[in-house]
A tleap script that builds the chain and sets N, CA, C and O, in Angstrom:
source leaprc.protein.ff14SB
mol = sequence {
  NMET LEU ASP LEU ARG GLU ARG LEU GLY SER
  GLY PRO ALA VAL VAL ALA LEU VAL GLY GLY
  VAL ASP LYS PRO THR ALA VAL VAL ALA THR
  ASN GLU ALA ALA ARG GLY LEU GLY LEU ARG
  ALA GLY GLN LEU ILE GLY LEU ALA SER ALA
  ALA LEU GLY GLY LYS GLY GLY GLY LYS ASP
  ASP LEU ALA GLN GLY GLY GLY THR ASP ALA
  SER ALA ALA PRO ALA ALA LEU ALA ALA VAL
  ARG GLY ALA LEU GLU THR ARG CGLY
}
set mol.1.N position { 0.829 -1.177 0.000 }
set mol.1.CA position { 0.000 0.000 0.000 }
set mol.1.C position { 0.878 1.247 0.000 }
set mol.1.O position { 0.669 2.155 -0.805 }
set mol.2.N position { 1.839 1.292 0.881 }
set mol.2.CA position { 2.699 2.480 0.958 }
set mol.2.C position { 3.549 2.633 -0.296 }
set mol.2.O position { 3.768 3.749 -0.768 }
set mol.3.N position { 4.025 1.523 -0.833 }
set mol.3.CA position { 4.803 1.562 -2.068 }
set mol.3.C position { 3.953 2.112 -3.213 }
set mol.3.O position { 4.422 2.944 -3.989 }
set mol.4.N position { 2.737 1.661 -3.316 }
set mol.4.CA position { 1.831 2.147 -4.352 }
set mol.4.C position { 1.587 3.640 -4.204 }
set mol.4.O position { 1.607 4.380 -5.187 }
set mol.5.N position { 1.361 4.074 -2.991 }
set mol.5.CA position { 1.132 5.503 -2.748 }
set mol.5.C position { 2.335 6.322 -3.215 }
set mol.5.O position { 2.162 7.371 -3.835 }
set mol.6.N position { 3.535 5.861 -2.930 }
set mol.6.CA position { 4.738 6.596 -3.308 }
set mol.6.C position { 4.937 6.614 -4.821 }
set mol.6.O position { 5.477 7.582 -5.358 }
set mol.7.N position { 4.519 5.581 -5.503 }
set mol.7.CA position { 4.663 5.515 -6.958 }
set mol.7.C position { 3.761 6.510 -7.678 }
set mol.7.O position { 3.985 6.804 -8.852 }
set mol.8.N position { 2.753 7.031 -6.999 }
set mol.8.CA position { 1.822 7.955 -7.631 }
set mol.8.C position { 2.372 9.365 -7.768 }
set mol.8.O position { 1.721 10.223 -8.365 }
set mol.9.N position { 3.541 9.619 -7.234 }
set mol.9.CA position { 4.193 10.901 -7.430 }
set mol.9.C position { 3.873 11.933 -6.375 }
set mol.9.O position { 3.351 11.618 -5.306 }
set mol.10.N position { 4.202 13.188 -6.700 }
set mol.10.CA position { 4.099 14.254 -5.705 }
set mol.10.C position { 2.751 14.964 -5.697 }
set mol.10.O position { 2.472 15.734 -4.778 }
set mol.11.N position { 1.916 14.725 -6.694 }
set mol.11.CA position { 0.577 15.319 -6.700 }
set mol.11.C position { -0.292 14.655 -5.644 }
set mol.11.O position { 0.062 13.593 -5.132 }
set mol.12.N position { -1.414 15.262 -5.313 }
set mol.12.CA position { -2.300 14.673 -4.302 }
set mol.12.C position { -2.714 13.252 -4.695 }
set mol.12.O position { -3.181 13.016 -5.809 }
set mol.13.N position { -2.534 12.314 -3.762 }
set mol.13.CA position { -2.866 10.913 -4.041 }
set mol.13.C position { -3.489 10.258 -2.815 }
set mol.13.O position { -3.032 10.425 -1.685 }
set mol.14.N position { -4.544 9.512 -3.083 }
set mol.14.CA position { -5.207 8.710 -2.059 }
set mol.14.C position { -5.347 7.307 -2.629 }
set mol.14.O position { -5.831 7.131 -3.747 }
set mol.15.N position { -4.921 6.308 -1.858 }
set mol.15.CA position { -5.060 4.917 -2.262 }
set mol.15.C position { -6.031 4.269 -1.291 }
set mol.15.O position { -5.840 4.332 -0.077 }
set mol.16.N position { -7.077 3.643 -1.828 }
set mol.16.CA position { -8.063 2.947 -0.999 }
set mol.16.C position { -8.255 1.544 -1.556 }
set mol.16.O position { -8.530 1.367 -2.743 }
set mol.17.N position { -8.107 0.554 -0.693 }
set mol.17.CA position { -8.278 -0.843 -1.081 }
set mol.17.C position { -9.277 -1.502 -0.146 }
set mol.17.O position { -9.275 -1.247 1.059 }
set mol.18.N position { -10.130 -2.351 -0.702 }
set mol.18.CA position { -11.091 -3.122 0.081 }
set mol.18.C position { -11.015 -4.560 -0.402 }
set mol.18.O position { -11.013 -4.816 -1.606 }
set mol.19.N position { -10.953 -5.498 0.532 }
set mol.19.CA position { -10.899 -6.905 0.151 }
set mol.19.C position { -11.427 -7.800 1.249 }
set mol.19.O position { -11.707 -7.350 2.360 }
set mol.20.N position { -11.557 -9.052 0.930 }
set mol.20.CA position { -12.023 -10.038 1.889 }
set mol.20.C position { -13.423 -10.502 1.581 }
set mol.20.O position { -14.239 -9.747 1.053 }
set mol.21.N position { -13.698 -11.751 1.913 }
set mol.21.CA position { -14.999 -12.332 1.632 }
set mol.21.C position { -15.829 -12.448 2.907 }
set mol.21.O position { -16.937 -11.917 2.977 }
set mol.22.N position { -15.304 -13.130 3.901 }
set mol.22.CA position { -16.064 -13.338 5.132 }
set mol.22.C position { -16.037 -12.122 6.051 }
set mol.22.O position { -17.039 -11.778 6.677 }
set mol.23.N position { -14.894 -11.488 6.121 }
set mol.23.CA position { -14.729 -10.321 6.981 }
set mol.23.C position { -13.961 -9.264 6.186 }
set mol.23.O position { -12.730 -9.266 6.188 }
set mol.24.N position { -14.671 -8.364 5.508 }
set mol.24.CA position { -13.990 -7.404 4.642 }
set mol.24.C position { -13.126 -6.420 5.434 }
set mol.24.O position { -13.480 -5.994 6.533 }
set mol.25.N position { -11.997 -6.077 4.846 }
set mol.25.CA position { -11.107 -5.087 5.434 }
set mol.25.C position { -10.846 -3.995 4.408 }
set mol.25.O position { -10.981 -4.204 3.202 }
set mol.26.N position { -10.474 -2.843 4.907 }
set mol.26.CA position { -10.179 -1.704 4.046 }
set mol.26.C position { -8.938 -1.002 4.573 }
set mol.26.O position { -8.675 -0.988 5.776 }
set mol.27.N position { -8.189 -0.424 3.659 }
set mol.27.CA position { -6.997 0.349 3.996 }
set mol.27.C position { -7.015 1.605 3.135 }
set mol.27.O position { -7.344 1.553 1.950 }
set mol.28.N position { -6.662 2.727 3.738 }
set mol.28.CA position { -6.559 3.994 3.008 }
set mol.28.C position { -5.215 4.627 3.349 }
set mol.28.O position { -4.812 4.668 4.512 }
set mol.29.N position { -4.528 5.119 2.323 }
set mol.29.CA position { -3.272 5.844 2.510 }
set mol.29.C position { -3.355 7.153 1.738 }
set mol.29.O position { -3.900 7.198 0.636 }
set mol.30.N position { -2.817 8.207 2.315 }
set mol.30.CA position { -2.768 9.517 1.656 }
set mol.30.C position { -1.324 10.000 1.624 }
set mol.30.O position { -0.541 9.695 2.523 }
set mol.31.N position { -0.977 10.754 0.587 }
set mol.31.CA position { 0.360 11.329 0.563 }
set mol.31.C position { 0.322 12.753 1.131 }
set mol.31.O position { -0.740 13.269 1.479 }
set mol.32.N position { 1.474 13.360 1.212 }
set mol.32.CA position { 1.582 14.688 1.827 }
set mol.32.C position { 0.741 15.737 1.103 }
set mol.32.O position { 0.109 16.577 1.743 }
set mol.33.N position { 0.733 15.690 -0.225 }
set mol.33.CA position { -0.040 16.665 -0.992 }
set mol.33.C position { -1.541 16.517 -0.733 }
set mol.33.O position { -2.253 17.517 -0.646 }
set mol.34.N position { -2.022 15.289 -0.610 }
set mol.34.CA position { -3.443 15.061 -0.308 }
set mol.34.C position { -3.780 15.566 1.092 }
set mol.34.O position { -4.830 16.171 1.309 }
set mol.35.N position { -2.888 15.314 2.028 }
set mol.35.CA position { -3.132 15.803 3.394 }
set mol.35.C position { -3.138 17.321 3.434 }
set mol.35.O position { -3.838 17.923 4.249 }
set mol.36.N position { -2.355 17.944 2.550 }
set mol.36.CA position { -2.365 19.394 2.448 }
set mol.36.C position { -3.708 19.945 1.985 }
set mol.36.O position { -4.037 21.102 2.247 }
set mol.37.N position { -4.473 19.115 1.302 }
set mol.37.CA position { -5.821 19.497 0.864 }
set mol.37.C position { -6.885 19.117 1.895 }
set mol.37.O position { -8.079 19.310 1.665 }
set mol.38.N position { -6.443 18.578 3.027 }
set mol.38.CA position { -7.384 18.202 4.073 }
set mol.38.C position { -7.887 16.773 3.997 }
set mol.38.O position { -8.816 16.406 4.716 }
set mol.39.N position { -7.289 15.961 3.139 }
set mol.39.CA position { -7.697 14.565 3.013 }
set mol.39.C position { -6.908 13.713 4.008 }
set mol.39.O position { -5.694 13.562 3.876 }
set mol.40.N position { -7.581 13.176 4.970 }
set mol.40.CA position { -6.953 12.407 6.047 }
set mol.40.C position { -7.396 10.947 5.969 }
set mol.40.O position { -8.590 10.654 5.905 }
set mol.41.N position { -6.427 10.042 5.975 }
set mol.41.CA position { -6.732 8.615 5.867 }
set mol.41.C position { -7.657 8.165 6.993 }
set mol.41.O position { -8.567 7.367 6.764 }
set mol.42.N position { -7.434 8.668 8.204 }
set mol.42.CA position { -8.265 8.269 9.339 }
set mol.42.C position { -9.733 8.625 9.150 }
set mol.42.O position { -10.613 7.871 9.564 }
set mol.43.N position { -9.998 9.755 8.535 }
set mol.43.CA position { -11.381 10.152 8.270 }
set mol.43.C position { -11.971 9.358 7.110 }
set mol.43.O position { -13.131 8.948 7.155 }
set mol.44.N position { -11.176 9.148 6.084 }
set mol.44.CA position { -11.658 8.419 4.917 }
set mol.44.C position { -11.958 6.956 5.243 }
set mol.44.O position { -12.916 6.385 4.723 }
set mol.45.N position { -11.139 6.351 6.104 }
set mol.45.CA position { -11.397 4.954 6.454 }
set mol.45.C position { -12.693 4.830 7.243 }
set mol.45.O position { -13.367 3.803 7.173 }
set mol.46.N position { -13.039 5.851 7.980 }
set mol.46.CA position { -14.310 5.836 8.700 }
set mol.46.C position { -15.492 5.730 7.748 }
set mol.46.O position { -16.461 5.026 8.031 }
set mol.47.N position { -15.412 6.431 6.612 }
set mol.47.CA position { -16.468 6.368 5.605 }
set mol.47.C position { -16.536 4.985 4.970 }
set mol.47.O position { -17.615 4.413 4.812 }
set mol.48.N position { -15.370 4.456 4.609 }
set mol.48.CA position { -15.324 3.144 3.971 }
set mol.48.C position { -15.810 2.051 4.920 }
set mol.48.O position { -16.592 1.185 4.530 }
set mol.49.N position { -15.348 2.097 6.152 }
set mol.49.CA position { -15.723 1.072 7.129 }
set mol.49.C position { -17.206 1.124 7.466 }
set mol.49.O position { -17.843 0.086 7.650 }
set mol.50.N position { -17.750 2.317 7.546 }
set mol.50.CA position { -19.183 2.445 7.828 }
set mol.50.C position { -19.997 1.783 6.721 }
set mol.50.O position { -21.004 1.131 6.995 }
set mol.51.N position { -19.567 1.949 5.476 }
set mol.51.CA position { -20.266 1.310 4.364 }
set mol.51.C position { -20.194 -0.209 4.468 }
set mol.51.O position { -21.102 -0.908 4.019 }
set mol.52.N position { -19.121 -0.716 5.056 }
set mol.52.CA position { -18.950 -2.159 5.226 }
set mol.52.C position { -19.662 -2.684 6.476 }
set mol.52.O position { -19.683 -3.889 6.726 }
set mol.53.N position { -20.239 -1.777 7.250 }
set mol.53.CA position { -20.927 -2.174 8.470 }
set mol.53.C position { -20.004 -2.309 9.666 }
set mol.53.O position { -20.277 -3.085 10.581 }
set mol.54.N position { -18.920 -1.560 9.663 }
set mol.54.CA position { -17.953 -1.662 10.750 }
set mol.54.C position { -17.348 -0.323 11.109 }
set mol.54.O position { -17.953 0.731 10.915 }
set mol.55.N position { -16.142 -0.391 11.637 }
set mol.55.CA position { -15.415 0.797 12.082 }
set mol.55.C position { -13.976 0.713 11.619 }
set mol.55.O position { -13.498 -0.337 11.191 }
set mol.56.N position { -13.302 1.839 11.715 }
set mol.56.CA position { -11.893 1.885 11.373 }
set mol.56.C position { -11.249 3.102 11.986 }
set mol.56.O position { -11.921 3.966 12.550 }
set mol.57.N position { -9.956 3.160 11.869 }
set mol.57.CA position { -9.239 4.300 12.403 }
set mol.57.C position { -7.788 4.243 12.001 }
set mol.57.O position { -7.328 3.281 11.386 }
set mol.58.N position { -7.088 5.274 12.354 }
set mol.58.CA position { -5.673 5.334 12.035 }
set mol.58.C position { -5.180 6.756 12.059 }
set mol.58.O position { -5.787 7.641 12.662 }
set mol.59.N position { -4.087 6.954 11.403 }
set mol.59.CA position { -3.443 8.261 11.365 }
set mol.59.C position { -3.831 8.991 10.082 }
set mol.59.O position { -4.569 8.467 9.247 }
set mol.60.N position { -3.324 10.192 9.948 }
set mol.60.CA position { -3.630 10.999 8.765 }
set mol.60.C position { -3.090 10.376 7.477 }
set mol.60.O position { -3.680 10.550 6.411 }
set mol.61.N position { -1.964 9.646 7.571 }
set mol.61.CA position { -1.334 9.095 6.378 }
set mol.61.C position { -1.717 7.657 6.066 }
set mol.61.O position { -1.628 7.241 4.911 }
set mol.62.N position { -2.144 6.882 7.069 }
set mol.62.CA position { -2.472 5.478 6.860 }
set mol.62.C position { -3.491 5.031 7.897 }
set mol.62.O position { -3.333 5.291 9.090 }
set mol.63.N position { -4.540 4.355 7.432 }
set mol.63.CA position { -5.589 3.900 8.342 }
set mol.63.C position { -6.182 2.599 7.825 }
set mol.63.O position { -6.127 2.308 6.630 }
set mol.64.N position { -6.751 1.819 8.744 }
set mol.64.CA position { -7.370 0.558 8.358 }
set mol.64.C position { -8.645 0.324 9.144 }
set mol.64.O position { -8.839 0.874 10.228 }
set mol.65.N position { -9.506 -0.499 8.581 }
set mol.65.CA position { -10.760 -0.809 9.239 }
set mol.65.C position { -11.400 -2.002 8.558 }
set mol.65.O position { -10.775 -2.685 7.747 }
set mol.66.N position { -12.630 -2.235 8.894 }
set mol.66.CA position { -13.329 -3.365 8.302 }
set mol.66.C position { -14.782 -3.364 8.691 }
set mol.66.O position { -15.295 -2.409 9.274 }
set mol.67.N position { -15.435 -4.458 8.355 }
set mol.67.CA position { -16.856 -4.570 8.647 }
set mol.67.C position { -17.332 -5.987 8.478 }
set mol.67.O position { -16.549 -6.932 8.571 }
set mol.68.N position { -18.616 -6.135 8.230 }
set mol.68.CA position { -19.225 -7.456 8.142 }
set mol.68.C position { -19.901 -7.724 6.803 }
set mol.68.O position { -20.326 -8.851 6.550 }
set mol.69.N position { -20.012 -6.717 5.938 }
set mol.69.CA position { -20.749 -6.855 4.688 }
set mol.69.C position { -19.816 -6.714 3.483 }
set mol.69.O position { -19.612 -5.612 2.972 }
set mol.70.N position { -19.252 -7.838 3.035 }
set mol.70.CA position { -18.320 -7.805 1.911 }
set mol.70.C position { -18.989 -7.342 0.627 }
set mol.70.O position { -18.321 -6.794 -0.250 }
set mol.71.N position { -20.289 -7.551 0.499 }
set mol.71.CA position { -20.980 -7.122 -0.721 }
set mol.71.C position { -21.015 -5.600 -0.852 }
set mol.71.O position { -21.331 -5.072 -1.919 }
set mol.72.N position { -20.691 -4.900 0.227 }
set mol.72.CA position { -20.699 -3.436 0.212 }
set mol.72.C position { -19.344 -2.841 -0.187 }
set mol.72.O position { -19.146 -1.633 -0.060 }
set mol.73.N position { -18.419 -3.663 -0.661 }
set mol.73.CA position { -17.101 -3.153 -1.068 }
set mol.73.C position { -17.215 -2.026 -2.093 }
set mol.73.O position { -16.533 -1.013 -1.937 }
set mol.74.N position { -18.044 -2.150 -3.133 }
set mol.74.CA position { -18.172 -1.023 -4.070 }
set mol.74.C position { -18.690 0.250 -3.385 }
set mol.74.O position { -18.261 1.351 -3.728 }
set mol.75.N position { -19.590 0.107 -2.440 }
set mol.75.CA position { -20.116 1.272 -1.717 }
set mol.75.C position { -19.035 1.897 -0.842 }
set mol.75.O position { -18.992 3.117 -0.680 }
set mol.76.N position { -18.168 1.067 -0.280 }
set mol.76.CA position { -17.081 1.583 0.558 }
set mol.76.C position { -16.127 2.433 -0.279 }
set mol.76.O position { -15.720 3.516 0.140 }
set mol.77.N position { -15.779 1.939 -1.450 }
set mol.77.CA position { -14.898 2.711 -2.332 }
set mol.77.C position { -15.599 3.961 -2.850 }
set mol.77.O position { -14.976 5.012 -3.003 }
set mol.78.N position { -16.887 3.842 -3.116 }
set mol.78.CA position { -17.660 5.005 -3.576 }
set mol.78.C position { -17.722 6.083 -2.500 }
set mol.78.O position { -17.725 7.273 -2.816 }
set mol.79.N position { -17.772 5.678 -1.233 }
set mol.79.CA position { -17.804 6.655 -0.140 }
set mol.79.C position { -16.505 7.452 -0.088 }
set mol.79.O position { -16.518 8.664 0.127 }
set mol.80.N position { -15.387 6.762 -0.288 }
set mol.80.CA position { -14.092 7.459 -0.307 }
set mol.80.C position { -14.026 8.366 -1.531 }
set mol.80.O position { -13.616 9.522 -1.434 }
set mol.81.N position { -14.428 7.842 -2.670 }
set mol.81.CA position { -14.407 8.632 -3.908 }
set mol.81.C position { -15.271 9.881 -3.762 }
set mol.81.O position { -14.884 10.962 -4.206 }
set mol.82.N position { -16.434 9.734 -3.145 }
set mol.82.CA position { -17.322 10.869 -2.941 }
set mol.82.C position { -16.683 11.955 -2.089 }
set mol.82.O position { -16.842 13.144 -2.366 }
set mol.83.N position { -15.965 11.547 -1.058 }
set mol.83.CA position { -15.276 12.513 -0.208 }
set mol.83.C position { -14.184 13.246 -0.998 }
set mol.83.O position { -13.953 14.436 -0.782 }
set mol.84.N position { -13.532 12.551 -1.891 }
set mol.84.CA position { -12.481 13.176 -2.717 }
set mol.84.C position { -13.098 14.175 -3.682 }
set mol.84.O position { -12.553 15.257 -3.899 }
set mol.85.N position { -14.222 13.813 -4.252 }
set mol.85.CA position { -14.866 14.688 -5.236 }
set mol.85.C position { -15.371 15.971 -4.610 }
set mol.85.O position { -15.395 17.007 -5.275 }
set mol.86.N position { -15.773 15.934 -3.351 }
set mol.86.CA position { -16.252 17.148 -2.699 }
set mol.86.C position { -15.100 18.104 -2.386 }
set mol.86.O position { -15.319 19.289 -2.137 }
set mol.87.N position { -13.874 17.580 -2.401 }
set mol.87.CA position { -12.693 18.431 -2.154 }
set mol.87.C position { -12.218 19.118 -3.411 }
set mol.87.O position { -11.336 19.976 -3.361 }
set mol.88.N position { -12.798 18.747 -4.544 }
set mol.88.CA position { -12.506 19.449 -5.763 }
set mol.88.C position { -11.560 18.832 -6.672 }
set mol.88.O position { -11.271 19.387 -7.732 }
savepdb mol mol.pdb
quit
């Protein structure tokens, strides 16, 4: 996850991954430029985890969480995407 985030360069970047069948997990990482725009991994993981029916937390640069509804993986990613789109 961190390697992927670094490969995206110096522009604002957010990486969000969701996986798992029985117990879905999610991870969000943000780079420095994204955090400069107010995008915090800890806040974004809260949105993704809520969509999965669970909770999450972490730091501004890296956070993880999960839930109980693996079928909601597209909704979890859409929640993160929606938060990014509102930032412009």
